Every structure is written in C-alpha cells, then in structure tokens.
N, C-alpha and C positions, 0 to 999 in steps of 0.2 A: 707022373711022379707025385706022390702025396707031399703035402707040406710037412716038413720036419721042424721041430722046435727044440732048442737046447738052452739051458741057463747061460747067461753071460758070466764069464769068470770074474770073481771078486778079488780085490787085493787081499793079501794075508791079514791086513789090519782091520778089515771089515767084519762086523758081526753078522754072520750069514743068517741068523734068525731074523734080523731086521730087513733082509733083502730077499727073502725066500720067493716072493712073487715078482720082484723087480727085474725087468730086462730079460729079453730072450733073443737068441740068434735064430733067424728063420732061414730055412733051406728048402730047395725044391720048388721055388716059385719066383717068377720075375715080377717085382713090384710095379714095373712099367707096363705090364700086359696081363692084368688080373681079370679073370672071369668074375661074374657076379658072386658066385659061390666062394671063390677064393678071396674076393674083397671082404665078404661077410666074415670069413674066418680070420683074416688079417685085422679087420676092424675089432672083432672080439678079443683077439690076442693083444692088441695095443691097449685097449681099455682095461684089460686084466693086468698087463705087465708094465705099462707106462712107457716103455721104450722097446723098439724092435730094431735089430741089426740085420741087414742083408749084405752079405759080403759078395764081392766079385760079380756085380751086376752092372750093366750099362744102361743109363737113363739119358734121354734127351731132356732139355729144359721143359719141353712141352709135357713129357711124361711125368716129370717131377711135380710140376704144377697141377696136372690132372690128378695125381695121387693125393696131393694135399687137399685139393678142392673136393675130391670124393668124400672126404671126412666131414666137410663143411661146405655144402653146395651154395649156401647163401653168401659166403665170404667173397668179397671182391678184390681183396689184396692179400699179400703174403708177407708178413713182417714189415719190412721197410720197402717193399717192392712197388714203389710209386714214382720213381725217378727223382724224388726230392733230394736225395743225397748227391745226385750227380750235379744238380744246379747250385746247391748251397755249399760253397767251399768251406764255410765255417762249421759245417756239420762235423761232429766227432766221428761220424761213420765214414765220411768221404774217403779217407785214405785206406779204409779197411775193406771196402766192397765196391763192386761195379754192377750195374744193371745189365742183364742180358737184353739186347735191343728188341728182339722179337717176342720175348716173354718177360715183360718188366716185373712180374711177380717173383722172378728167380734172380738171385744175386750171386755174383762170383766173389768169393772171399779166399784169402790165402796169403802167401808171403812170397815176394819175388815178382819177376816180370813174366807175363803170359802174352804170347803172340798168337794172333789168328784163332781165337777161341770163340765159337758161337756168335760170330758177327762183331767181335771186338778185335780191332786190329792190334792194339797193344794196351795192356793194363799193368800198371805198376802197383802192386798190392803190398800193403803193410799189415801184417798180423801182429797186433800188440802182444807183448809178453804178459803172462799172468801177474808179473810183479807190478804192473801198472794198475791193477784192479784190486789188490788186497793190501790191508794194513801191514800184515807181516808176510815175509817171503819164505819160500821153501829154502832149506839150507843148500849151500853149494854142493855138499856131498850128495844130498837127495836129488838135486837137479842133475848131477852127473849120472845118477842111476836112471834118469828118465822120468822122475816124478814131477808132477806139475799140480796146479789147482784148477778145478773147473771154474770157468767164469764166462765162457764164450756162448753158452747155450741159452740164449734169451731172445726176446723179440722187443724191439724198441718202438713198436707201432704207436704206443701211447704218446711218444714224443712228437709224433706227426699227426695226431688226431685221427688215427686209423684204428679200426677194430681188428685185432689179430684173428686169424683163423683158429679153430679149436685144436688143430694139429699142425705141427711144423715138420719139415723134412730137411735133413742135411745129407748131401750127396758128396762123397769124397772121390774126386777124379784121380787124385794122386795123393797117397798118404805115405809118410815116412816109414811106418811100420804097421802091419795089421795086427800086431800084438799089443796088448795093454802093457804098460810099464812093468807091472808085477809078473807078467808072463815071460818077460825077456830073460835070456840066460844071464846069470851073474858071473862077473869075471873075478 
C-alpha cells in the first residue's frame, strides 16, 4: 500500500492560508516498521509539513525511540528521558511523567493510574490543566465545547543540560477522542 497523505483539519477560526502546508495525516504505513524508502518519504513529509499524524498504529517504546533517533542519529536522549525526573521529587515534571524502565528515552505521560504498563507496576499520573500554564483561561462555555489551549508540546531538555533531538514523537495509547474539538458534533 502506498503512503497516503491528507491535510489535518483546521478549526473554523483558523486562517487556512496561514496553515496550507502545516500538518498532515499519514496513512498506509506503520511508523514503527519503515523501510529505508518509506523513512525517506516520511522524513521529507515531516520537514515540509512540521507535524505528522499516524492514527491507529501500535508502537513499542523501542519502536518509538528508534523512529525519533532515525531523524537524529547523534542524539543520545529524548526530551527529559534521562531518569532525572524520577529521582528529583522537586522536579516540576515528576508528577506528570514516568520513565519506561527498559527505554529511558521514552516517557509515560497522562492522567490517572496506570497498572502493569511496559515494566511499570503502577504509575499515578497527573496531567496538568492548560489553565495552569496560561495567563488567561478558556471560557467555561468553550471548555464545555471541548476547546483547550496548546501548552503541552515542548521539551524541557534545557532544564537538565540535555540537547534535545531534532524531532520528537508523541504516541497516544489511549485518547479520549480521535476528533479535534472543532470536528465534534455540536449539541
């Protein structure tokens, strides 16, 4: 099957002319098992569109790290994947993520309690609200509609004297909805 590419839907409030090349959904390929030719195509797509979305794929932590490292073979760490957040209870990241023991470059983030996941017997995760990161908040009415603010997509490697990789990957094992808030049916 050939790699298929489609634009990622924009919210109605977005000016589509400013996002004409931003973000693509990729189908017909497993990002955890790319051939050299497929990786070259994915590489070029990422650097053209800045963000790629692969839906309904299964990745092991090893595959996720291998994909990230393929974009930057000289990188020795992945964001905050260095076990420093586990040891330092004062870290602002400590309640938000846990290191996967056998692949410390990959972190488990989320909200709630996770049991028996990738070598972690139990992890109590706290995913902070966007309201803790912005000066102004989304209105209660818009929050009810599913709107939020982007704040979570970043790497804090500089806080730990690490050089971040050129590319980062986020893998959602369980997501509340595969639709963007502006794609959800209105009541």
